[in-house]
N, C-alpha and C positions, 0 to 999 in steps of 0.2 A: 372660090372660097371653100376651105375644107370644113365640113360640118363638125361641130363639137356636140356629140350626141350622148344622151343617157338612154340606153335601150333596155327595156325589160324583155328578157329572153326567156321564152318557154321552150324547153328542150326535153326530149325523151330521157336523155341521160340525167338531166337535172331533176326531172320528176322522180326517177328512181333513187337518185343520190340523196334527196331530201324527203323521202317517203316516211321515215320514222318520225312521228309527231308526238310530242309530250302532252301531258294533260294540261299544262299551263304554258301559254306563249310568252316570250319575253322580248323578242326583237321584231319590230315592225318592218324594218328594211335591212337587208344584208347586201352590201356592195362589194363586188370584186373589181378593183381598179386594174385595168389592163393597159392603161396609157396615162401616165402622170406628167405633170409639167416639168418635173425634175427627177432625175434618177436617184434612187435610194440604194445604199449598199446592201441592205437586207430587207426582207419583208417587214412591213409596219402594220400594226393594228390600231385603229381609231375607234373608240366607243363614245357615243353621244348619249348623255342622259339629260333629262329636263325636269323643270319644276313649272307648274302651271296653276294659276288661280284666276277666279273670275268673281265679279261683284259690281256694285253700282258706282263705287268711288275709285277712279283710276289712281289717285294719289295714295290711298291706303293700300291698294293692291300692289303698287310699285314698291312701297316700303316693305311689305311682307315678302314679296318675291326677291327683292334685293338682299334682304337679311338672310333668306334661305340660300341664295346664290353665293353670298360672301362666306357663309358658314361652310358650304360644300367645297368651295375653292380652297379655303384655309385648311380643311382636312385633307384635301387631295394633294396639296403641295407639300405635305409632310412625307410623301412617298417620292424619294429622289429618282427612282427608275422610270417614273412616268411624268410626261409633260402634261400639265393641267392648265386649261384656259377657259375663259368664257366664250360662248359661241353666239348663235342667233339670239336676239332679244326682240320679241314681237309684242306689240300692243295692238289689239284688234277690237273694234267696237262690235257690240251685239245689237242687231236690229230687230224690231218687231215687224209685223206685216205692213205697217204704214211707213216703213223705212225710217222710223224714229229710233235713235240710239237709246237702248234701255239698260245697258251695262257694258262692261269691258272684260276682256280676257287678256291676261299677260302670261307669256311663256318665255322662259330663259333656259338656254342650253349650257351644259358643262361638257367640255370635250376633253377626253383622256387619250393620249397617244404615246405609244412606246413600241420598241422592237421586242420588248419582253412581254410576250402574250400573257403569261401567268400573272405578272405584276398588274397589268391592266385589268384582267378579270377579277383579281382579288380586290383591287381598289373599287371597281365598279360595284362589286357585291357589297362592299362595306358602306357605300353611299346610299344603298337602298335600306328601307323604303322611302327615305326622305326625298330621293329623286327617282324618277322612273326611267327605264331604259328605252331608247328610241331606235338606235341603229348601230351597226358596226361595219367598218370598212377595212378591207385588206388591201393595202397598197403594195403591189408586188415590185420587187427589184427588177432591174432591166432584164436580167437573164430569165427570171420567172415570167415576166410579161411576154417575152418572145416565145417562151414555151407555151404560155396560155393562148397566144394568138395562133400558134400552130396546131395545138391539140386542146382546144378550149374545153370540150365536153368529155375528155377522157382523163388523162393524167392530171390536168390542171384542176378540174372540178373535184376529182377524188382527193387531191391534196387540200383543196379549199374546204371540203367537207370535214376532213380530219381536224383542221385548225378550228373550224366553227364549233365542232363538238367539244374540243378541248377547252375552248373559252366558255361554252355553256356549262361544262362540268365544273370549271373553276368558279362559276357564279352560283353553284349549288343546284343546277337544274340537271335532270337526267338526260335531257335532249332539248330540242327547240322546235318551235313552229315557225316556218318560213312565211313571211308576208310577201316578199318580193325580192328577186335577184336583179340587181342592176349591173350591167357591164358597160363601162365607160370606154369609148374608143374614138380616136381622131383619125381623119383621113380614110385609108382603106379599112374595111370592116370585116376582117376574117371571121369574127363570131357570127355575123349574120349569114355569111356565105357558107359557113360550115354545114356539111351534110347532116350532122347530128342535131342541128337546130330544127325543131319541128314547126315553129311559128315565131313571128316577131311582132311586138306591139310597140308603138312609138307615140308619144305626145311631144310635138315639136313644131318647127316651122315647115313651110311647104318645101323649101330646098332640102331640109333634112329628110322629109318624107320621100322626096324623089331619090335621094341618095340611098335610102334604105330599100326602096323598091328595086333600084338597079342592082344592089348587092344581093337581094333575095331572088332575083329573076333567074339566075343560073340554075337554081335548084327548085324553082317554081313553088316556093313555100307561101302559105297564106299570111296575110298581114292584117293588123288592126291599127289604123292610123287616125289620130286626132290632131289635125294640123291647124293652120291659121284661120283667121276670120276677119272680115270687114263688115261687121254686122249692122243691120238697120233697125232703128226704132221708127215706127210710122204712127203719126198722130193725126187723127181725123178731126174735122172742125167741131164735132159734138163732144169731144173728150174734154175733161176738166183740166185746165191749164196747170193747176197745182199738182194733180196726179201725174201729168205728163212730165213736168219739171222734175218731180221726185223720181220718176222712172228713168229719165234721161241721166240724171246724176248718179242714181244707184246702179244703173246698168253699165256705167263707165268704170266702175270699180276703182274710184279715185283713191280709196284707202291703200291699195297696193299699186298705186301709180298706173292704173290701167293695164297692168301686165297680166292680161288674161285673154285667151283666144276667143272667149265668149263675150267680151265687152261690146256693148252697142255703141260704137264710136261714130256712127252716122245717124243723126236724128232728122227725119223728114217730117216737118211740122207744117200743117196747113196754114195758109196765109191768114185765115180768120183768127187764129190764136197765136200766130207766130211771135209778135212783139211781146205779148204777155208771157209766153213761155220763156223767152230769152231773159226777161227781167227776173223771173223766178228761178231760172237755172243759175243765173249770176248770184243771187242771194244764197242759194243752197251751196254752191261751190265755195263760198266764202268760209264755210265751216271746216274746210279741209286745210290743215296747216302742216306743211312738210317739216320734219324735224327728226331729232335723234330718238331712237327707240326707248332710251332711258328717261325721256322727258314725258311725264303724264299728259302734257298739253298737246303732244304730237297726235295728229289724226291721219297722217299720210306718210308713207315710207319713201324709200329711195329707189332709183332705177338700179337694175341689177349690175351694171358695169359701166366703165368710162366710155367704152365704144358704143354701147346702147344709148347712153346719155347724149353723146354727140349726134347719134342718128336721130333721136327725138328732137333735139334743137334744130337739126337740119330741116325736118319736116315743118317745124314752127316757122322758120325763116322762109321756106318755100310758100307757105300759106300767105304770109304777108306779101311776098313778091307777086303772087298770083291774084291778089285783090280781095282775099277774104277779110272780113272785119273782125278785129280782135275784141272779144267781150271781156275777158279777164285772163290773167296769167301771162304766159308767153315768155317768161324769164326764169333765171335761176334765183332762188331766194337770196335776199340781201343780208340775212343773218350771218355774221362772221363765223359763228360756230359751225355753219353748214358748208363753209367754203370748200373744204376738202372732200365733201361727200358728193354722191351722184344724185343731187336733188334738183327738181324742176317744179315750178308752180303748176297747180292744176289749171289747164288751159282750155278755153272755149272760143271757137271761131263761129261766126254766123255769116250769112250771105255766101255760103260755100256753094260751088257748082260741082257737078260730077266730073268735070274735066280736070279739076285740081288734084294734085297728088294726095292730099290728106283725105280726099273722098274715094280714092281708088286703091291705095296701098295700105297694108297693115302697118301701123306705127308701133304698136306694143308699148304705148306710153300714155300719159294722162292728157290726151288731146281729143276733145269732142268737137265734131263738125256738125253744125246745125244748118239745114237746107230748107228753104221754103218751097211749097208746092201748091198748085191749084188744080191741075189736071191729073186725075187718078191714073190714067193709062200711062202718061209720060212719067209720073212718079214711080210706078211699078217697073217700068223699063229701066230707070236709073237704079232702083234697088237691086235689080238682077244683072246690072251691067258689069259687076266685078267677077273675078275668077273664084271668089270664095262663096260658101253657102253653109255657114255653121248655125247661127241663131238669128232670130228676128223677134221683135216685140211690137205688138199692134195695140193701139189705144183707141177705143171707140165704145159708145154705149149701144151700138146697133150690132146685134149678134150676127145677122145676115152679112153685114159688111165685114165683120171680123173673120168669119169663116171663109167668105169669098176671097179675102185678101190672103188669109193663111194658105189657101190652096194655090194662090198665084205666085207667092214669093218662093224663090229657090233657096230653101234653107231646111236643114234637118231637124231643128228644134225651135218651135214657135211658142211664144207666150202671148196671151191676150189679156190686156190690162194688168200685166205683171212683167217682171223682168228679173233675171238672175236666179230664179228658183230651180233647184234640182230635187227630184224625188226618186227614192229607191224604187227601181222597177220601170221608171219612165225612160225609154231609150234616148240616149244622148249621142249625137254624132252629126257629121256634116255631109253635104253633097258637093259636087264639083271638086275643086282642089282643097276643100276643107277636110278631106279624109275618107276613109273606108271603114265600114262596120259601125257598130253601136256599142256604147258602154253603159254602165250603171243599170243593167237589166239582165234578164235571163239570156238574151241573145249574146251578150258578152261572154257569159260562161260557156254557152254552146259553141262559140267561136273557137274555143280552145279544146274542142273535142272533134272527133271524126265520125261521120256516119258510115256504117257498114251494113250492107244487106246480106243476109244469109238465107239461101234458098235450100230447103230440104225436101227431097222427094221420098215419100214413104211408100213402101210396097207391102201389100198384104200377102202373107205367106199362106199357102194352101194347108188346110188341116188345122 
């Protein structure tokens, strides 16, 4: 299978090309498309803007966001040289520390696309400040893509820089601040193998990480990899069943269909509280309703693609056939309005054993496997039996037990009586096949630098 990657490339040439920073940033992400699904006769520029609001009432939020979105699209469609359309529409709950929903955040995107770069820039500028700028993508024509793959960090980046500056000037900015450069590439990865690339960082699957490592090996360049996870939640008998259930459901990230490498998709629950936790997990999962992003009642999104949906459904069927007991979900929603979407119900299995596929392989979908345990040593052996080691969540009232278990599990990021939280400065990353390096901390910044020792011998001159 050829990996479809989005690789953030840090290169010496890129660093110098984008060194001029303005006083005010405007783009969070700049993408150079070097491999598209279809050829385009000329280079195309896509600019994404967004409107976002948050508050306690999702219905009122949706009404306000929809009104602003409709107004922006109506204004944009008056420009015949630019194709304007709505993009992503996200409804996200806001949780407090007790994992209770305290509010909602709705974001809607407006996408502008044209081969006329000046027209896109002028229209994007006119839509501000009602909308905020998020990203711009240059989709290169076939000839330009071939040139970019051959000389990514020389002529191609220089040309890219000129176009980015022209767009920035058209929007009324003297320059721009670069948040991230993405290079999309399928199959062979010339950008990674290029000698001008100083380092490569990837967030993706284990197969994608292996492909990046192979491409980078010829030039022995450093890597920062955040890859997959088959993460464990461990509940001891003294833990509160309500807290464990809340942690298990929150750690699965059902809101975005479990599509997170850090999701705690294996819950090891001591038999003393096993049945109670299952009942309370089932009750909490009932709050997640798959649906359209424009429906305020929606509390759970869709799977990213048709292929991934079929993969998730395949794992659900394998769990049934291998003897796991279905607690809830396990099917596609019955709502006719969702028939064409990539939706699946939030799914929980119990009585799972470590030999089952859903306990061994990363699903990247809304499937939680609950496993009973009585013997601590055997449980820890099963926790560490997978090839992954990204996160782990431990639930107990005994600090000695918590720290002893944290030292025993093979994971790079461990929560105690908590799940899912990230803090600026706290290193995040995995062990084993979950990746290399650490993110969200000083070590991540230092990873993009090189140490150099300079030895100076001073001599004292006579007189």
